[in-house]
N, CA, C and O atoms as a Maestro MAE file, in Angstrom:
{
 s_m_m2io_version
 :::
 2.0.0
}

f_m_ct {
 s_m_title
 :::
 protein
 m_atom[328] {
  # First column is atom index #
  i_m_mmod_type
  r_m_x_coord
  r_m_y_coord
  r_m_z_coord
  i_m_residue_number
  s_m_chain_name
  s_m_pdb_residue_name
  s_m_pdb_atom_name
  i_m_atomic_number
  :::
  1 25 -20.132 19.445 67.862 1 A "MET " " N  " 7
  2 3 -21.312 19.705 67.874 1 A "MET " " CA " 6
  3 2 -21.236 21.425 67.169 1 A "MET " " C  " 6
  4 15 -20.710 22.153 68.011 1 A "MET " " O  " 8
  5 25 -21.497 21.964 66.288 2 A "THR " " N  " 7
  6 3 -21.418 23.407 66.205 2 A "THR " " CA " 6
  7 2 -21.926 24.279 66.417 2 A "THR " " C  " 6
  8 15 -23.081 24.392 66.006 2 A "THR " " O  " 8
  9 25 -21.158 25.598 67.355 3 A "GLN " " N  " 7
  10 3 -21.626 26.574 67.950 3 A "GLN " " CA " 6
  11 2 -21.580 27.928 67.492 3 A "GLN " " C  " 6
  12 15 -20.529 28.487 67.178 3 A "GLN " " O  " 8
  13 25 -22.961 28.577 67.443 4 A "PHE " " N  " 7
  14 3 -22.980 29.915 67.064 4 A "PHE " " CA " 6
  15 2 -22.951 30.881 68.369 4 A "PHE " " C  " 6
  16 15 -23.052 30.628 69.570 4 A "PHE " " O  " 8
  17 25 -22.778 32.064 67.663 5 A "LYS " " N  " 7
  18 3 -22.897 33.252 68.647 5 A "LYS " " CA " 6
  19 2 -23.795 34.394 68.376 5 A "LYS " " C  " 6
  20 15 -24.717 34.123 67.607 5 A "LYS " " O  " 8
  21 25 -23.750 35.631 68.829 6 A "ALA " " N  " 7
  22 3 -24.739 36.399 68.364 6 A "ALA " " CA " 6
  23 2 -23.961 37.164 67.287 6 A "ALA " " C  " 6
  24 15 -22.765 37.393 67.468 6 A "ALA " " O  " 8
  25 25 -24.581 37.564 66.188 7 A "GLY " " N  " 7
  26 3 -24.270 38.353 65.079 7 A "GLY " " CA " 6
  27 2 -23.729 37.175 63.857 7 A "GLY " " C  " 6
  28 15 -23.290 37.694 62.831 7 A "GLY " " O  " 8
  29 25 -23.733 36.058 63.893 8 A "ASP " " N  " 7
  30 3 -23.436 35.261 63.338 8 A "ASP " " CA " 6
  31 2 -24.503 35.021 62.175 8 A "ASP " " C  " 6
  32 15 -25.659 34.868 62.569 8 A "ASP " " O  " 8
  33 25 -24.285 34.968 60.823 9 A "ALA " " N  " 7
  34 3 -25.355 34.615 59.482 9 A "ALA " " CA " 6
  35 2 -25.372 33.086 59.552 9 A "ALA " " C  " 6
  36 15 -24.416 32.341 59.768 9 A "ALA " " O  " 8
  37 25 -26.614 32.779 59.334 10 A "VAL " " N  " 7
  38 3 -27.041 31.528 59.483 10 A "VAL " " CA " 6
  39 2 -28.104 31.114 58.427 10 A "VAL " " C  " 6
  40 15 -28.932 31.971 58.118 10 A "VAL " " O  " 8
  41 25 -28.170 29.833 57.812 11 A "CYS " " N  " 7
  42 3 -29.027 29.760 56.587 11 A "CYS " " CA " 6
  43 2 -30.017 28.615 57.397 11 A "CYS " " C  " 6
  44 15 -29.463 27.680 57.976 11 A "CYS " " O  " 8
  45 25 -31.406 28.729 57.405 12 A "LEU " " N  " 7
  46 3 -32.410 27.704 57.897 12 A "LEU " " CA " 6
  47 2 -32.081 26.557 57.176 12 A "LEU " " C  " 6
  48 15 -31.731 26.701 56.004 12 A "LEU " " O  " 8
  49 25 -32.138 25.300 57.733 13 A "LEU " " N  " 7
  50 3 -32.370 24.185 56.996 13 A "LEU " " CA " 6
  51 2 -33.544 23.075 56.956 13 A "LEU " " C  " 6
  52 15 -33.611 21.903 56.588 13 A "LEU " " O  " 8
  53 25 -34.465 24.049 57.536 14 A "VAL " " N  " 7
  54 3 -35.871 23.227 57.657 14 A "VAL " " CA " 6
  55 2 -36.820 24.652 57.703 14 A "VAL " " C  " 6
  56 15 -36.562 25.746 58.206 14 A "VAL " " O  " 8
  57 25 -38.298 24.063 56.796 15 A "ASP " " N  " 7
  58 3 -39.199 24.854 56.992 15 A "ASP " " CA " 6
  59 2 -39.731 25.039 58.654 15 A "ASP " " C  " 6
  60 15 -39.758 24.177 59.532 15 A "ASP " " O  " 8
  61 25 -40.193 26.695 58.737 16 A "VAL " " N  " 7
  62 3 -40.804 26.709 60.007 16 A "VAL " " CA " 6
  63 2 -42.224 27.396 59.525 16 A "VAL " " C  " 6
  64 15 -42.473 28.535 59.919 16 A "VAL " " O  " 8
  65 25 -43.100 26.740 58.720 17 A "PRO " " N  " 7
  66 3 -44.144 27.290 58.304 17 A "PRO " " CA " 6
  67 2 -44.994 28.132 59.216 17 A "PRO " " C  " 6
  68 15 -45.609 28.991 58.584 17 A "PRO " " O  " 8
  69 25 -45.245 28.144 60.706 18 A "GLU " " N  " 7
  70 3 -45.640 28.898 61.831 18 A "GLU " " CA " 6
  71 2 -45.124 30.428 61.593 18 A "GLU " " C  " 6
  72 15 -45.866 31.408 61.526 18 A "GLU " " O  " 8
  73 25 -43.836 30.434 61.489 19 A "ALA " " N  " 7
  74 3 -43.294 31.692 60.956 19 A "ALA " " CA " 6
  75 2 -43.074 32.462 59.997 19 A "ALA " " C  " 6
  76 15 -42.605 33.599 59.969 19 A "ALA " " O  " 8
  77 25 -43.565 31.547 58.924 20 A "GLY " " N  " 7
  78 3 -43.440 32.063 57.312 20 A "GLY " " CA " 6
  79 2 -42.311 31.622 56.997 20 A "GLY " " C  " 6
  80 15 -42.190 32.145 55.889 20 A "GLY " " O  " 8
  81 25 -41.209 30.927 57.191 21 A "LEU " " N  " 7
  82 3 -39.862 30.882 57.066 21 A "LEU " " CA " 6
  83 2 -40.020 29.597 56.582 21 A "LEU " " C  " 6
  84 15 -40.871 28.806 56.992 21 A "LEU " " O  " 8
  85 25 -38.827 29.282 55.309 22 A "SER " " N  " 7
  86 3 -38.625 27.987 54.448 22 A "SER " " CA " 6
  87 2 -36.915 27.955 54.491 22 A "SER " " C  " 6
  88 15 -36.066 28.846 54.519 22 A "SER " " O  " 8
  89 25 -36.856 26.426 54.483 23 A "LYS " " N  " 7
  90 3 -35.400 25.988 54.407 23 A "LYS " " CA " 6
  91 2 -34.861 26.903 53.021 23 A "LYS " " C  " 6
  92 15 -35.391 27.127 51.932 23 A "LYS " " O  " 8
  93 25 -33.502 27.322 53.649 24 A "GLY " " N  " 7
  94 3 -32.591 28.200 52.789 24 A "GLY " " CA " 6
  95 2 -32.844 29.462 53.181 24 A "GLY " " C  " 6
  96 15 -31.913 30.199 52.855 24 A "GLY " " O  " 8
  97 25 -33.880 30.132 53.855 25 A "ASP " " N  " 7
  98 3 -33.934 31.566 54.268 25 A "ASP " " CA " 6
  99 2 -32.894 31.979 55.148 25 A "ASP " " C  " 6
  100 15 -32.764 31.370 56.209 25 A "ASP " " O  " 8
  101 25 -32.265 32.762 54.915 26 A "LEU " " N  " 7
  102 3 -31.028 33.425 55.692 26 A "LEU " " CA " 6
  103 2 -31.377 34.371 57.128 26 A "LEU " " C  " 6
  104 15 -32.388 35.068 57.040 26 A "LEU " " O  " 8
  105 25 -30.829 34.414 58.050 27 A "GLY " " N  " 7
  106 3 -30.978 35.250 59.031 27 A "GLY " " CA " 6
  107 2 -29.822 35.427 59.966 27 A "GLY " " C  " 6
  108 15 -28.749 35.100 59.460 27 A "GLY " " O  " 8
  109 25 -29.753 35.930 61.393 28 A "ALA " " N  " 7
  110 3 -28.640 36.063 62.290 28 A "ALA " " CA " 6
  111 2 -29.418 36.139 63.409 28 A "ALA " " C  " 6
  112 15 -30.551 36.538 63.676 28 A "ALA " " O  " 8
  113 25 -28.099 35.433 64.242 29 A "ILE " " N  " 7
  114 3 -28.311 35.092 65.673 29 A "ILE " " CA " 6
  115 2 -28.316 36.102 66.581 29 A "ILE " " C  " 6
  116 15 -27.351 36.867 66.594 29 A "ILE " " O  " 8
  117 25 -29.485 36.301 67.574 30 A "VAL " " N  " 7
  118 3 -29.595 37.552 67.997 30 A "VAL " " CA " 6
  119 2 -28.964 37.214 69.349 30 A "VAL " " C  " 6
  120 15 -28.110 37.872 69.942 30 A "VAL " " O  " 8
  121 25 -29.573 36.000 69.751 31 A "LEU " " N  " 7
  122 3 -29.125 35.316 71.589 31 A "LEU " " CA " 6
  123 2 -28.846 33.875 71.174 31 A "LEU " " C  " 6
  124 15 -29.264 33.153 70.269 31 A "LEU " " O  " 8
  125 25 -27.947 33.723 72.216 32 A "ASP " " N  " 7
  126 3 -28.220 31.997 72.452 32 A "ASP " " CA " 6
  127 2 -28.389 32.060 74.107 32 A "ASP " " C  " 6
  128 15 -28.337 32.914 74.992 32 A "ASP " " O  " 8
  129 25 -28.652 30.459 73.964 33 A "PHE " " N  " 7
  130 3 -29.113 30.113 75.342 33 A "PHE " " CA " 6
  131 2 -28.463 28.587 75.491 33 A "PHE " " C  " 6
  132 15 -28.167 27.736 74.652 33 A "PHE " " O  " 8
  133 25 -28.389 28.625 76.702 34 A "ASP " " N  " 7
  134 3 -27.233 26.942 77.015 34 A "ASP " " CA " 6
  135 2 -28.915 26.198 78.241 34 A "ASP " " C  " 6
  136 15 -29.091 24.987 78.379 34 A "ASP " " O  " 8
  137 25 -29.711 27.110 78.811 35 A "LYS " " N  " 7
  138 3 -30.955 26.042 79.670 35 A "LYS " " CA " 6
  139 2 -32.192 26.532 79.063 35 A "LYS " " C  " 6
  140 15 -32.254 27.616 78.482 35 A "LYS " " O  " 8
  141 25 -33.152 25.750 79.198 36 A "PRO " " N  " 7
  142 3 -32.933 24.291 79.464 36 A "PRO " " CA " 6
  143 2 -32.409 23.560 78.441 36 A "PRO " " C  " 6
  144 15 -32.119 22.389 78.685 36 A "PRO " " O  " 8
  145 25 -32.215 24.021 77.288 37 A "ALA " " N  " 7
  146 3 -31.428 23.146 76.024 37 A "ALA " " CA " 6
  147 2 -30.518 24.218 75.551 37 A "ALA " " C  " 6
  148 15 -30.709 25.348 76.000 37 A "ALA " " O  " 8
  149 25 -29.498 24.008 74.658 38 A "ILE " " N  " 7
  150 3 -29.136 25.010 73.697 38 A "ILE " " CA " 6
  151 2 -30.146 25.140 72.394 38 A "ILE " " C  " 6
  152 15 -30.854 24.445 71.664 38 A "ILE " " O  " 8
  153 25 -29.689 26.633 72.622 39 A "ALA " " N  " 7
  154 3 -31.153 27.181 71.575 39 A "ALA " " CA " 6
  155 2 -30.421 28.815 71.113 39 A "ALA " " C  " 6
  156 15 -29.674 29.567 71.740 39 A "ALA " " O  " 8
  157 25 -31.044 28.908 69.724 40 A "TYR " " N  " 7
  158 3 -30.607 30.633 69.461 40 A "TYR " " CA " 6
  159 2 -31.696 31.346 68.960 40 A "TYR " " C  " 6
  160 15 -32.388 30.840 68.077 40 A "TYR " " O  " 8
  161 25 -31.940 32.461 69.410 41 A "GLU " " N  " 7
  162 3 -32.974 33.230 68.991 41 A "GLU " " CA " 6
  163 2 -32.345 34.167 67.892 41 A "GLU " " C  " 6
  164 15 -31.427 34.980 68.001 41 A "GLU " " O  " 8
  165 25 -33.300 33.728 66.529 42 A "THR " " N  " 7
  166 3 -32.508 34.026 65.357 42 A "THR " " CA " 6
  167 2 -33.578 35.009 64.819 42 A "THR " " C  " 6
  168 15 -34.723 34.898 65.255 42 A "THR " " O  " 8
  169 25 -33.226 36.169 63.708 43 A "GLU " " N  " 7
  170 3 -33.901 36.722 63.316 43 A "GLU " " CA " 6
  171 2 -34.030 36.988 61.533 43 A "GLU " " C  " 6
  172 15 -33.029 37.484 61.017 43 A "GLU " " O  " 8
  173 25 -34.836 36.774 60.909 44 A "PHE " " N  " 7
  174 3 -34.748 36.621 59.491 44 A "PHE " " CA " 6
  175 2 -35.413 37.858 58.836 44 A "PHE " " C  " 6
  176 15 -36.560 38.126 59.195 44 A "PHE " " O  " 8
  177 25 -34.753 38.702 57.832 45 A "CYS " " N  " 7
  178 3 -35.170 39.795 57.549 45 A "CYS " " CA " 6
  179 2 -35.275 39.578 55.379 45 A "CYS " " C  " 6
  180 15 -34.667 38.809 54.635 45 A "CYS " " O  " 8
  181 25 -36.156 40.490 55.129 46 A "ASP " " N  " 7
  182 3 -36.070 40.887 53.710 46 A "ASP " " CA " 6
  183 2 -34.962 41.111 53.108 46 A "ASP " " C  " 6
  184 15 -33.866 41.189 53.663 46 A "ASP " " O  " 8
  185 25 -35.239 41.260 51.630 47 A "SER " " N  " 7
  186 3 -33.774 41.869 50.985 47 A "SER " " CA " 6
  187 2 -33.918 43.337 51.486 47 A "SER " " C  " 6
  188 15 -32.902 43.975 51.211 47 A "SER " " O  " 8
  189 25 -34.965 44.152 52.206 48 A "GLU " " N  " 7
  190 3 -34.667 45.402 52.368 48 A "GLU " " CA " 6
  191 2 -34.477 45.475 53.573 48 A "GLU " " C  " 6
  192 15 -34.705 46.619 53.966 48 A "GLU " " O  " 8
  193 25 -34.103 44.659 54.524 49 A "GLY " " N  " 7
  194 3 -33.482 44.620 55.802 49 A "GLY " " CA " 6
  195 2 -34.557 44.658 56.847 49 A "GLY " " C  " 6
  196 15 -34.221 44.806 58.022 49 A "GLY " " O  " 8
  197 25 -35.982 44.520 56.478 50 A "ARG " " N  " 7
  198 3 -37.058 44.837 57.342 50 A "ARG " " CA " 6
  199 2 -37.714 43.220 57.848 50 A "ARG " " C  " 6
  200 15 -38.191 42.303 57.180 50 A "ARG " " O  " 8
  201 25 -37.447 43.407 59.548 51 A "ALA " " N  " 7
  202 3 -37.457 41.995 60.283 51 A "ALA " " CA " 6
  203 2 -38.985 41.075 59.909 51 A "ALA " " C  " 6
  204 15 -40.148 41.452 60.057 51 A "ALA " " O  " 8
  205 25 -38.461 39.770 59.384 52 A "ILE " " N  " 7
  206 3 -40.024 39.354 58.867 52 A "ILE " " CA " 6
  207 2 -40.089 37.979 59.625 52 A "ILE " " C  " 6
  208 15 -40.986 37.176 59.366 52 A "ILE " " O  " 8
  209 25 -39.133 37.726 60.555 53 A "ALA " " N  " 7
  210 3 -39.600 36.994 61.911 53 A "ALA " " CA " 6
  211 2 -38.202 36.665 62.629 53 A "ALA " " C  " 6
  212 15 -37.062 36.594 62.170 53 A "ALA " " O  " 8
  213 25 -38.834 36.448 64.236 54 A "GLN " " N  " 7
  214 3 -37.679 35.994 65.016 54 A "GLN " " CA " 6
  215 2 -38.194 34.891 65.943 54 A "GLN " " C  " 6
  216 15 -39.319 34.931 66.442 54 A "GLN " " O  " 8
  217 25 -37.328 33.917 66.146 55 A "VAL " " N  " 7
  218 3 -37.626 32.726 66.310 55 A "VAL " " CA " 6
  219 2 -36.846 31.916 67.071 55 A "VAL " " C  " 6
  220 15 -35.696 32.252 66.789 55 A "VAL " " O  " 8
  221 25 -36.811 31.085 67.834 56 A "THR " " N  " 7
  222 3 -36.056 30.417 68.577 56 A "THR " " CA " 6
  223 2 -35.529 28.817 67.915 56 A "THR " " C  " 6
  224 15 -36.355 27.907 67.851 56 A "THR " " O  " 8
  225 25 -34.111 28.611 67.454 57 A "LEU " " N  " 7
  226 3 -34.159 27.456 66.874 57 A "LEU " " CA " 6
  227 2 -33.029 26.738 67.767 57 A "LEU " " C  " 6
  228 15 -32.488 27.258 68.742 57 A "LEU " " O  " 8
  229 25 -32.694 25.079 67.119 58 A "ARG " " N  " 7
  230 3 -32.324 24.443 67.514 58 A "ARG " " CA " 6
  231 2 -30.958 24.434 66.839 58 A "ARG " " C  " 6
  232 15 -30.903 25.051 65.775 58 A "ARG " " O  " 8
  233 25 -29.746 23.788 67.309 59 A "PRO " " N  " 7
  234 3 -28.304 23.741 66.701 59 A "PRO " " CA " 6
  235 2 -28.727 23.147 65.414 59 A "PRO " " C  " 6
  236 15 -28.278 23.771 64.453 59 A "PRO " " O  " 8
  237 25 -29.379 22.233 65.145 60 A "ASP " " N  " 7
  238 3 -29.569 21.127 64.255 60 A "ASP " " CA " 6
  239 2 -30.449 21.781 63.170 60 A "ASP " " C  " 6
  240 15 -30.707 21.089 62.184 60 A "ASP " " O  " 8
  241 25 -30.885 22.898 63.231 61 A "GLN " " N  " 7
  242 3 -32.241 23.771 62.359 61 A "GLN " " CA " 6
  243 2 -31.563 24.768 61.726 61 A "GLN " " C  " 6
  244 15 -32.202 25.341 60.844 61 A "GLN " " O  " 8
  245 25 -29.889 25.322 62.027 62 A "ILE " " N  " 7
  246 3 -29.667 25.983 61.178 62 A "ILE " " CA " 6
  247 2 -28.101 25.849 60.814 62 A "ILE " " C  " 6
  248 15 -27.480 25.044 61.510 62 A "ILE " " O  " 8
  249 25 -27.430 26.490 59.879 63 A "ALA " " N  " 7
  250 3 -26.361 25.906 59.625 63 A "ALA " " CA " 6
  251 2 -25.546 27.640 59.381 63 A "ALA " " C  " 6
  252 15 -26.199 28.674 59.236 63 A "ALA " " O  " 8
  253 25 -24.026 27.558 59.394 64 A "HIS " " N  " 7
  254 3 -23.614 28.822 59.275 64 A "HIS " " CA " 6
  255 2 -23.451 29.189 57.880 64 A "HIS " " C  " 6
  256 15 -23.183 28.403 56.971 64 A "HIS " " O  " 8
  257 25 -23.644 30.529 57.770 65 A "TYR " " N  " 7
  258 3 -23.926 30.972 56.052 65 A "TYR " " CA " 6
  259 2 -22.547 31.514 55.844 65 A "TYR " " C  " 6
  260 15 -22.059 32.188 56.751 65 A "TYR " " O  " 8
  261 25 -21.819 31.278 54.674 66 A "ASP " " N  " 7
  262 3 -20.534 32.127 54.316 66 A "ASP " " CA " 6
  263 2 -20.956 32.476 52.980 66 A "ASP " " C  " 6
  264 15 -21.026 31.558 52.163 66 A "ASP " " O  " 8
  265 25 -21.283 33.788 52.581 67 A "PRO " " N  " 7
  266 3 -21.680 34.023 51.006 67 A "PRO " " CA " 6
  267 2 -20.413 33.963 49.880 67 A "PRO " " C  " 6
  268 15 -20.465 34.220 48.677 67 A "PRO " " O  " 8
  269 25 -19.465 33.609 50.552 68 A "TYR " " N  " 7
  270 3 -18.024 33.296 49.713 68 A "TYR " " CA " 6
  271 2 -17.740 31.747 49.512 68 A "TYR " " C  " 6
  272 15 -16.913 31.410 48.664 68 A "TYR " " O  " 8
  273 25 -18.234 31.046 50.073 69 A "SER " " N  " 7
  274 3 -18.302 29.871 49.835 69 A "SER " " CA " 6
  275 2 -19.471 28.647 49.438 69 A "SER " " C  " 6
  276 15 -20.359 28.483 50.274 69 A "SER " " O  " 8
  277 25 -19.489 28.126 48.684 70 A "PRO " " N  " 7
  278 3 -20.855 27.183 48.007 70 A "PRO " " CA " 6
  279 2 -20.873 26.119 48.734 70 A "PRO " " C  " 6
  280 15 -22.007 25.641 48.703 70 A "PRO " " O  " 8
  281 25 -19.982 25.358 49.542 71 A "VAL " " N  " 7
  282 3 -19.814 24.550 50.177 71 A "VAL " " CA " 6
  283 2 -20.517 24.611 51.617 71 A "VAL " " C  " 6
  284 15 -20.136 25.343 52.529 71 A "VAL " " O  " 8
  285 25 -21.772 23.590 51.688 72 A "GLY " " N  " 7
  286 3 -22.421 24.072 53.176 72 A "GLY " " CA " 6
  287 2 -23.336 25.215 53.270 72 A "GLY " " C  " 6
  288 15 -23.720 25.653 54.354 72 A "GLY " " O  " 8
  289 25 -23.724 25.751 52.007 73 A "ASN " " N  " 7
  290 3 -24.416 26.596 52.055 73 A "ASN " " CA " 6
  291 2 -25.970 26.078 51.327 73 A "ASN " " C  " 6
  292 15 -25.905 25.266 50.404 73 A "ASN " " O  " 8
  293 25 -26.890 26.418 51.637 74 A "ILE " " N  " 7
  294 3 -28.641 26.031 50.944 74 A "ILE " " CA " 6
  295 2 -28.664 26.824 49.840 74 A "ILE " " C  " 6
  296 15 -29.035 26.366 48.760 74 A "ILE " " O  " 8
  297 25 -28.296 28.015 49.975 75 A "GLY " " N  " 7
  298 3 -28.528 29.141 48.782 75 A "GLY " " CA " 6
  299 2 -28.699 30.469 49.304 75 A "GLY " " C  " 6
  300 15 -28.942 30.738 50.480 75 A "GLY " " O  " 8
  301 25 -28.539 31.398 48.224 76 A "ASP " " N  " 7
  302 3 -29.095 32.850 48.361 76 A "ASP " " CA " 6
  303 2 -30.363 32.884 48.499 76 A "ASP " " C  " 6
  304 15 -30.831 33.014 47.368 76 A "ASP " " O  " 8
  305 25 -31.273 32.834 49.347 77 A "THR " " N  " 7
  306 3 -32.845 33.206 49.061 77 A "THR " " CA " 6
  307 2 -32.786 34.206 50.040 77 A "THR " " C  " 6
  308 15 -32.354 34.246 51.192 77 A "THR " " O  " 8
  309 25 -33.447 35.171 49.130 78 A "TRP " " N  " 7
  310 3 -34.009 36.529 50.104 78 A "TRP " " CA " 6
  311 2 -35.183 36.695 49.683 78 A "TRP " " C  " 6
  312 15 -35.557 36.446 48.537 78 A "TRP " " O  " 8
  313 25 -35.888 37.149 50.621 79 A "ARG " " N  " 7
  314 3 -37.622 37.643 50.199 79 A "ARG " " CA " 6
  315 2 -37.975 38.946 49.871 79 A "ARG " " C  " 6
  316 15 -37.899 39.854 50.698 79 A "ARG " " O  " 8
  317 25 -38.331 39.100 48.800 80 A "SER " " N  " 7
  318 3 -38.646 40.580 48.484 80 A "SER " " CA " 6
  319 2 -40.212 40.937 48.598 80 A "SER " " C  " 6
  320 15 -41.007 40.073 48.229 80 A "SER " " O  " 8
  321 25 -40.467 41.580 48.854 81 A "GLU " " N  " 7
  322 3 -42.021 42.407 48.954 81 A "GLU " " CA " 6
  323 2 -42.294 43.015 47.402 81 A "GLU " " C  " 6
  324 15 -41.753 44.116 47.296 81 A "GLU " " O  " 8
  325 25 -42.868 42.666 46.384 82 A "GLU " " N  " 7
  326 3 -42.851 42.996 45.644 82 A "GLU " " CA " 6
  327 2 -44.381 43.339 44.892 82 A "GLU " " C  " 6
  328 15 -44.418 43.840 43.768 82 A "GLU " " O  " 8
  :::
 }
 m_bond[327] {
  # First column is bond index #
  i_m_from
  i_m_to
  i_m_order
  :::
  1 1 2 1
  2 2 3 1
  3 3 4 2
  4 3 5 1
  5 5 6 1
  6 6 7 1
  7 7 8 2
  8 7 9 1
  9 9 10 1
  10 10 11 1
  11 11 12 2
  12 11 13 1
  13 13 14 1
  14 14 15 1
  15 15 16 2
  16 15 17 1
  17 17 18 1
  18 18 19 1
  19 19 20 2
  20 19 21 1
  21 21 22 1
  22 22 23 1
  23 23 24 2
  24 23 25 1
  25 25 26 1
  26 26 27 1
  27 27 28 2
  28 27 29 1
  29 29 30 1
  30 30 31 1
  31 31 32 2
  32 31 33 1
  33 33 34 1
  34 34 35 1
  35 35 36 2
  36 35 37 1
  37 37 38 1
  38 38 39 1
  39 39 40 2
  40 39 41 1
  41 41 42 1
  42 42 43 1
  43 43 44 2
  44 43 45 1
  45 45 46 1
  46 46 47 1
  47 47 48 2
  48 47 49 1
  49 49 50 1
  50 50 51 1
  51 51 52 2
  52 51 53 1
  53 53 54 1
  54 54 55 1
  55 55 56 2
  56 55 57 1
  57 57 58 1
  58 58 59 1
  59 59 60 2
  60 59 61 1
  61 61 62 1
  62 62 63 1
  63 63 64 2
  64 63 65 1
  65 65 66 1
  66 66 67 1
  67 67 68 2
  68 67 69 1
  69 69 70 1
  70 70 71 1
  71 71 72 2
  72 71 73 1
  73 73 74 1
  74 74 75 1
  75 75 76 2
  76 75 77 1
  77 77 78 1
  78 78 79 1
  79 79 80 2
  80 79 81 1
  81 81 82 1
  82 82 83 1
  83 83 84 2
  84 83 85 1
  85 85 86 1
  86 86 87 1
  87 87 88 2
  88 87 89 1
  89 89 90 1
  90 90 91 1
  91 91 92 2
  92 91 93 1
  93 93 94 1
  94 94 95 1
  95 95 96 2
  96 95 97 1
  97 97 98 1
  98 98 99 1
  99 99 100 2
  100 99 101 1
  101 101 102 1
  102 102 103 1
  103 103 104 2
  104 103 105 1
  105 105 106 1
  106 106 107 1
  107 107 108 2
  108 107 109 1
  109 109 110 1
  110 110 111 1
  111 111 112 2
  112 111 113 1
  113 113 114 1
  114 114 115 1
  115 115 116 2
  116 115 117 1
  117 117 118 1
  118 118 119 1
  119 119 120 2
  120 119 121 1
  121 121 122 1
  122 122 123 1
  123 123 124 2
  124 123 125 1
  125 125 126 1
  126 126 127 1
  127 127 128 2
  128 127 129 1
  129 129 130 1
  130 130 131 1
  131 131 132 2
  132 131 133 1
  133 133 134 1
  134 134 135 1
  135 135 136 2
  136 135 137 1
  137 137 138 1
  138 138 139 1
  139 139 140 2
  140 139 141 1
  141 141 142 1
  142 142 143 1
  143 143 144 2
  144 143 145 1
  145 145 146 1
  146 146 147 1
  147 147 148 2
  148 147 149 1
  149 149 150 1
  150 150 151 1
  151 151 152 2
  152 151 153 1
  153 153 154 1
  154 154 155 1
  155 155 156 2
  156 155 157 1
  157 157 158 1
  158 158 159 1
  159 159 160 2
  160 159 161 1
  161 161 162 1
  162 162 163 1
  163 163 164 2
  164 163 165 1
  165 165 166 1
  166 166 167 1
  167 167 168 2
  168 167 169 1
  169 169 170 1
  170 170 171 1
  171 171 172 2
  172 171 173 1
  173 173 174 1
  174 174 175 1
  175 175 176 2
  176 175 177 1
  177 177 178 1
  178 178 179 1
  179 179 180 2
  180 179 181 1
  181 181 182 1
  182 182 183 1
  183 183 184 2
  184 183 185 1
  185 185 186 1
  186 186 187 1
  187 187 188 2
  188 187 189 1
  189 189 190 1
  190 190 191 1
  191 191 192 2
  192 191 193 1
  193 193 194 1
  194 194 195 1
  195 195 196 2
  196 195 197 1
  197 197 198 1
  198 198 199 1
  199 199 200 2
  200 199 201 1
  201 201 202 1
  202 202 203 1
  203 203 204 2
  204 203 205 1
  205 205 206 1
  206 206 207 1
  207 207 208 2
  208 207 209 1
  209 209 210 1
  210 210 211 1
  211 211 212 2
  212 211 213 1
  213 213 214 1
  214 214 215 1
  215 215 216 2
  216 215 217 1
  217 217 218 1
  218 218 219 1
  219 219 220 2
  220 219 221 1
  221 221 222 1
  222 222 223 1
  223 223 224 2
  224 223 225 1
  225 225 226 1
  226 226 227 1
  227 227 228 2
  228 227 229 1
  229 229 230 1
  230 230 231 1
  231 231 232 2
  232 231 233 1
  233 233 234 1
  234 234 235 1
  235 235 236 2
  236 235 237 1
  237 237 238 1
  238 238 239 1
  239 239 240 2
  240 239 241 1
  241 241 242 1
  242 242 243 1
  243 243 244 2
  244 243 245 1
  245 245 246 1
  246 246 247 1
  247 247 248 2
  248 247 249 1
  249 249 250 1
  250 250 251 1
  251 251 252 2
  252 251 253 1
  253 253 254 1
  254 254 255 1
  255 255 256 2
  256 255 257 1
  257 257 258 1
  258 258 259 1
  259 259 260 2
  260 259 261 1
  261 261 262 1
  262 262 263 1
  263 263 264 2
  264 263 265 1
  265 265 266 1
  266 266 267 1
  267 267 268 2
  268 267 269 1
  269 269 270 1
  270 270 271 1
  271 271 272 2
  272 271 273 1
  273 273 274 1
  274 274 275 1
  275 275 276 2
  276 275 277 1
  277 277 278 1
  278 278 279 1
  279 279 280 2
  280 279 281 1
  281 281 282 1
  282 282 283 1
  283 283 284 2
  284 283 285 1
  285 285 286 1
  286 286 287 1
  287 287 288 2
  288 287 289 1
  289 289 290 1
  290 290 291 1
  291 291 292 2
  292 291 293 1
  293 293 294 1
  294 294 295 1
  295 295 296 2
  296 295 297 1
  297 297 298 1
  298 298 299 1
  299 299 300 2
  300 299 301 1
  301 301 302 1
  302 302 303 1
  303 303 304 2
  304 303 305 1
  305 305 306 1
  306 306 307 1
  307 307 308 2
  308 307 309 1
  309 309 310 1
  310 310 311 1
  311 311 312 2
  312 311 313 1
  313 313 314 1
  314 314 315 1
  315 315 316 2
  316 315 317 1
  317 317 318 1
  318 318 319 1
  319 319 320 2
  320 319 321 1
  321 321 322 1
  322 322 323 1
  323 323 324 2
  324 323 325 1
  325 325 326 1
  326 326 327 1
  327 327 328 2
  :::
 }
}
């Protein structure tokens, strides 16, 4: 099982429509929880750095994001307010 920690960059593996998030959106782990289940409070921002959503996610809903490695990344999807 992949473990995440506060500050880790992550890529969303699923849509979270109630938060306006889509698979491939990039975020950062803010907090981690181990009770009642392992979960991660994750913040998502637009291309200007403005927060657009903060949601609690299970480990199977996110993947580590490495901008220098195409392996395992969903993609560079940044939201811009145009």
